[in-house]
Each structure stands twice: as C-alpha cells, then as structure tokens.
N, C-alpha and C positions, 0 to 999 in steps of 0.2 A: 491767409484765406481772404481777409478783408481787402488787401491790395489786389488780389486776383479778381475778386468780385467787382471792385471799382474799375479795374482795367477792362474787364469783360463788358461792363455796362457802357463804357466809353467806346469800346470796339463795336458793340452792337449799334451804336449811334454813328458809326463811321468816323469816330474821333480818335486821333492818335494813330500809331502805326501798328502793323501786324506783329512786328518784331517785339514791341513792348508787350503786347498781349501774350505771345508765346513765351517770352522771358518770364512774365509773371506766373504763367501756368507751370513752367518748368520748375521755378523756385518753390511753388506750392507743393507740387508732387514730390520734389526732393525732400522737403521738410516733413511730409507725411511718411515717407519711407524711413527717414531718420528717427522720427517719433516712434514708429512701429518697432525699430530695432532697439531703441531705449526701453520701450515697454517690455520687450522680451528679456532684456537684461535685468530689468526690475523684477520680473517674475522669478528669475533665478535666485533672487535674494530670499525667497520664501521656501521653507522646507515643507514638502507635501508628501503625505503618506500614500503609498500605492494601494493600500487597502483601507476599508472602513473598519473602525474599531475604537478602542479606548486606549488613551495614553497611559501606559502602566509604569513607565520609568522615564525620567529626564536626566540625561548625562551631561548636559551643558548648562552654562549660566549666562545671564544677560551680559553682553559685551565681550564674551569669549570668542576667540577666533575658531571657526569651524572649517576643517579641511575635508576634502572628498575621501570617502572610505571610513571616516570616523563616526561611529554610531552616535546619534544625537538623541533619539527617542526610541522607546520600545512600544509598539502598538500591538495590542492583543485583540483578536477577533475570535471569540469562542464559538461562533456559529459556523466556522469553516475549518475544523480541525481534521487532521489525518494521522494515521499511524504509519511510520516508515520503518522498514526492516531490511536486513541484508541476508540473502540466502546463498548457500554454497553453490558454486557453479555446476556441481553434479546434478542439481535439480532443475536446470534451466529448461530442459525439454519436458518436464512434468508440471512445472508451476506456470500457469498462464492467467491472463486477465479473465475474471469471472469465476475462478475457483472458490469453493466454499472455504471459509476461514473462521476459526474461533479466536477471539481476542480476550485475553485474560489480563486484568489489572490487579496486580498483587496488593497494592495499597488499599484498594477498595474491596478486594476479594470478590470481584465481579467478573462474569464472563458473558460476552455477547456474541451472537452469530452475525456474520456479514459475508461479503464477497470481495475479492481482490479487484481494485479499480485500476491498478497499473502493475505491470510486470516488465522490468527492464530486459533489454536484449543485449546489452553490452556488459562485458565482464570487467570488473575493477582489477587492474593489473597488480595492485598492491596486495589486496587480501583475497583475490579470486572469488568474489561474490558479485551478485547483481541485486538491484534494488526492487522492492515491492512496496506498494502503498494501499492503504484501506482508508476511505473517508468515513468519518464518524458522524452519526446522527445525534444532534444535541438532545433530542427527545429521549434517547436511550440512557442518559446519565449525565452527571456533572463531571466533565473532563477538563483538564488543564494542560497547557503547553508543557513539554518536557517530562510528562509522566512516563513511568516505566510500563511497558505493555509487552506481553508475550503472545506471539502469533503462532497458531497451530493451523497450518495450511493443509487442506485435503489435496494430496497429489496423486491419489489412486483410489478408485472406487470399484466395487464389484457387488452389485445388489444381490446376487444369488450365491455368494461365496459361503462355503462351509469352513468354519474355523474351530480350532482346538487350542488349549493351552500349549505354549511352546515346549514346556517340559515333558508333555505326554508323548512327544515324537522322539522315538529312539532310532539309532542308526546301527546298521550291521554292514557286513561286507557286500551284501546285495542291494543296499540302499536304505531308505527310511521306512519305518513301519510304526503302527500303533496297535494297541489291543482293543478289541471290540467285544462287548458282551453279546453273545449270540445264543438264543434258545435252541436246544437240540434234545429231542427225546425227553421232554419234560424237565430238563436241567438247563442251567445257564452256564455256558462255557466261555472261556477267554480265547478268542481267536485272533491270530496275528494277521494284520492286513498291511500290505505294502502300499505306501502312499507317496505322493509327490507334493512338496510344500511350495508355497508362493511367498507372498509378502508377510512380514512380521511387524507388528506394532503393539507396544504396550503389553507385552507378554502373551499376545494372541497371534497365532499363525494361520494363514489361509492354506487350505488343502485343495490343490488343483485337480487331483485325481486320486482314486483309490477308495473314497468314501461315498456313500449314498445318503440321501436325506432319510433320517430316522435311525441311522446307526448310532449305537450307544457306545461312545468311546470311553474307555477306562482312564480316568484322570488322576486317581489316587491309588497308591499301592501297586502300580504297574511295574515297579522295579523288582518285585518279589514274585511275579507270576511268569508262567511259560505257556506256550500254546497248548490248549486243551484242558487247562486247569478249571475245576468247577469253582464258580464264584457265587456269592450271594449279594443281591442288591438290597 
C-alpha cells in the first residue's frame, strides 16, 4: 500500500511511467485479495455455534485434532425447545398444522395444551410414520432437552356429538342398539333404540344417529333387560 501511494503521488506529478503506476496498483490489489483469502481461512479455524446458548459439554481438549463431523461442543438453548413425535401414516389426512394437542411429561406429571406447529407430508419408508412438532413456551414450565413427552393430538372434533360408554352399545342381526329409559303411562320402561356409532376414544363412543338430546341411555345392568321391562331410576 505504501509503494502504491508513493507511485501514485509520483504519477500525479507526471513523474515516472504509467506502467510503473499500474504495476504498483495491480500488486496492491493482488495482495488485498490474497489477504482476504487468508482471513477467510483463518476464520475457519474457529468453531462457531449456529445458535445462541450455553456450552453444556466439551468433547475435545486443547491441541487435539478436530475432524469434520466429530462433535466438539454441546450448546443448549432452553428458550427454543420443541417436542418431536412420529405418527402412523394412517393419520396423515387427519393430523395437520394447527391441530390442538395435549403434551404430557411423565417425569414432571404435568400436562399442557398447545397446537401443532408442523406436520410432515412425507412418509418415512422405514417405519411408515411422519413427523410432527410442537414448540414449547419456556413460561409454561422447566423443560430440558431429551425429556420424554407424550403427545395426544386432536384428530377429530364434533361439538354437538352425543356419546355413550362403548360397553352400552349392543349388537344384533339388524345392527347396533342401546336401551333408553322411557316414561310411559306413569312407568319407566326400557326401550330398545337402533343407533349408528361413530368414533370411539377412551371408552366413549359417538352416536351419529338414533339418539336425541335428553334421551336417558341405560349404562348399567343393560345385559339383563329386554325391550319393555319396567325399570327404576
């Protein structure tokens, strides 16, 4: 740079040749590019974390050779945790981003409500599952990496559904039916009602047709009654 500046001053005073000036300029620019390349190589000697956080574990020692792909440090950022799960491919049309989800942490015996932030569209060819993710809010509890979590994803909703215990639904040659307590002539009789069932979860079955709001379904002792029996509530 000094040689170039001196040569430029001489050239501004019309002293020396233009070739000397251009040669000094070319040498300076060549050295600047070389210096930039060396600086980039020097930067590669530093290990930089792609995320902010705290160094939780150091796997290398001073003077030890480090090869690409070998973990050197473990950096933990508790402000940006997520729960990752794998769901069977049969649910890929029912589980979508934004679905309500309950996250249960067995170690803490704690359950929180959230929503799915990601639902994969590709099926893993090895285990026939797709990935789902839920981001955690640090304000909702003390969470740590690699904790065990159980996801309960809401894949079906019906706000006006009528439900009964799954055991109270009986089957015959003409389909499914339940017994309903019906008042007749001052008495309460057991009447058989043909129904159609829908989704079942946790021992509760949705009735899609056959029942009306207010019907009193008999859920205990229904095995020992027949249509028309007098019952007491």
